[in-house]
Each structure stands twice: as C-alpha cells, then as structure tokens.
C-alpha positions as CSV (number, residue, x, y, z in Angstrom):
1,M,-33.7,-30.0,-37.4
2,D,-31.8,-28.4,-40.3
3,S,-28.7,-30.4,-41.1
4,K,-26.6,-27.3,-41.0
5,K,-27.9,-26.4,-37.6
6,E,-27.4,-30.0,-36.3
7,E,-23.9,-30.2,-37.7
8,F,-22.9,-26.9,-36.0
9,L,-24.5,-27.9,-32.7
10,D,-22.8,-31.3,-32.7
11,Q,-19.4,-29.7,-33.5
12,L,-19.9,-27.1,-30.8
13,K,-20.9,-29.7,-28.2
14,K,-17.8,-31.8,-29.0
15,K,-15.5,-28.7,-28.6
16,Y,-17.2,-27.9,-25.4
17,D,-16.9,-31.4,-24.0
18,D,-13.2,-31.6,-25.1
19,L,-12.5,-28.2,-23.4
20,N,-14.2,-29.4,-20.2
21,Y,-12.2,-32.6,-20.2
22,R,-8.9,-30.7,-20.7
23,W,-9.9,-28.2,-18.0
24,N,-10.6,-30.9,-15.5
25,I,-7.1,-32.3,-16.1
26,E,-5.4,-28.9,-16.0
27,R,-7.4,-27.7,-13.0
28,N,-6.2,-30.8,-11.0
29,K,-2.6,-30.1,-11.9
30,L,-2.9,-26.4,-11.1
31,E,-4.6,-27.0,-7.8
32,A,-1.8,-29.3,-6.8
33,K,0.8,-26.8,-7.9
34,A,-1.1,-23.9,-6.1
35,Q,-0.6,-25.6,-2.7
36,H,3.1,-24.6,-3.0
37,E,2.4,-21.0,-4.1
38,S,1.8,-17.7,-2.3
39,A,-1.6,-16.6,-1.1
40,D,-1.6,-14.0,-4.0
41,A,-1.0,-16.7,-6.6
42,I,-3.7,-18.9,-5.1
43,K,-6.1,-15.9,-5.2
44,K,-5.3,-15.3,-8.9
45,F,-5.9,-19.0,-9.6
46,E,-9.2,-18.9,-7.9
47,E,-10.3,-15.8,-9.8
48,K,-9.3,-17.3,-13.1
49,R,-11.1,-20.5,-12.1
50,E,-14.3,-18.6,-11.3
51,D,-14.0,-16.6,-14.6
52,L,-13.7,-19.9,-16.5
53,R,-16.6,-21.4,-14.6
54,Q,-18.8,-18.5,-15.6
55,L,-17.7,-18.6,-19.2
56,R,-18.4,-22.4,-19.3
57,T,-21.9,-21.7,-17.9
58,D,-22.5,-19.1,-20.5
59,M,-21.4,-21.5,-23.2
60,K,-23.7,-24.2,-22.0
61,T,-26.5,-21.7,-22.0
62,K,-25.8,-20.8,-25.6
63,I,-25.8,-24.5,-26.6
64,I,-29.2,-24.9,-25.0
65,E,-30.4,-21.8,-26.8
66,L,-29.2,-23.2,-30.1
67,E,-31.0,-26.5,-29.4
68,V,-34.3,-24.8,-28.9
69,A,-34.0,-22.0,-31.4
70,S,-36.4,-22.0,-34.3
71,E,-35.0,-22.5,-37.8
72,N,-35.6,-18.8,-38.5
73,A,-33.8,-17.6,-35.3
74,W,-30.9,-20.0,-35.1
75,D,-28.5,-17.9,-37.2
76,D,-28.7,-15.1,-34.6
77,V,-28.2,-17.5,-31.8
78,K,-25.3,-19.1,-33.7
79,D,-23.4,-15.8,-33.7
80,G,-23.8,-15.5,-30.0
81,A,-22.6,-19.1,-29.5
82,D,-19.6,-18.4,-31.7
83,D,-18.7,-15.4,-29.6
84,A,-19.2,-17.3,-26.4
85,W,-16.9,-20.1,-27.6
86,K,-14.2,-17.7,-28.6
87,S,-14.3,-16.1,-25.2
88,L,-14.2,-19.4,-23.4
89,A,-11.4,-20.9,-25.5
90,T,-9.3,-17.7,-25.2
91,A,-9.8,-17.6,-21.4
92,F,-8.9,-21.3,-21.1
93,D,-5.7,-20.8,-23.0
94,K,-4.7,-17.7,-21.1
95,A,-5.5,-19.3,-17.7
96,T,-3.6,-22.5,-18.4
97,S,-0.6,-20.7,-19.9
98,H,-0.5,-18.1,-17.0
99,F,-0.3,-20.8,-14.3
100,K,2.1,-23.0,-16.1
101,K,4.8,-20.4,-15.7
C-alpha cells in the first residue's frame, strides 16, 4: 500500500474511532436528559440520532472503499471520504450543541 494512502487511511480511522467514542458518551448523556424532555424534543433527538447513525455508516463504507481501492483509484475515493468525514463531523457538532441547550 502506498504510504500516502496508508497514512491518510490511518488518520481517517483514528478520527472516526474518536468521533464514535465521543458520540457514545454524548448519546448516553443526551438520552438521560431526554427522559425529562417533551415528546417533541425526544422526537428531534431520535431524528438527529438516526441522521448521525446513517452518516457514520456512510463514513465506514468510505473507509472500506479506501482500503480496497487500487492505487490508481484511491485519489477519487479519498475525495468522497473527505466529504463524508466533513458531513459526519458537522452533523455531530450540530447535534451535540443543539441538545446541550
């Protein structure tokens, strides 16, 4: 594997794992807080949680695509992984800040 590809993939996996770890902690806090919220607030939380779940799944798929991409194709896949990461990180930040209010 090209060292540039390997370095990018390792970095992406670390960021993904860190975000999953932080999400698990935040999700537990938010679920406990949601017990004292209105039905509307709980519904919004569940929608955001589902959005994040889907984005995390998409990101994991991109990581797998990067792992199996040929040396010639990995630059194209890398761009898609960058976009998926930005979407996931932004959604995570928005969701956690929205429910911390």
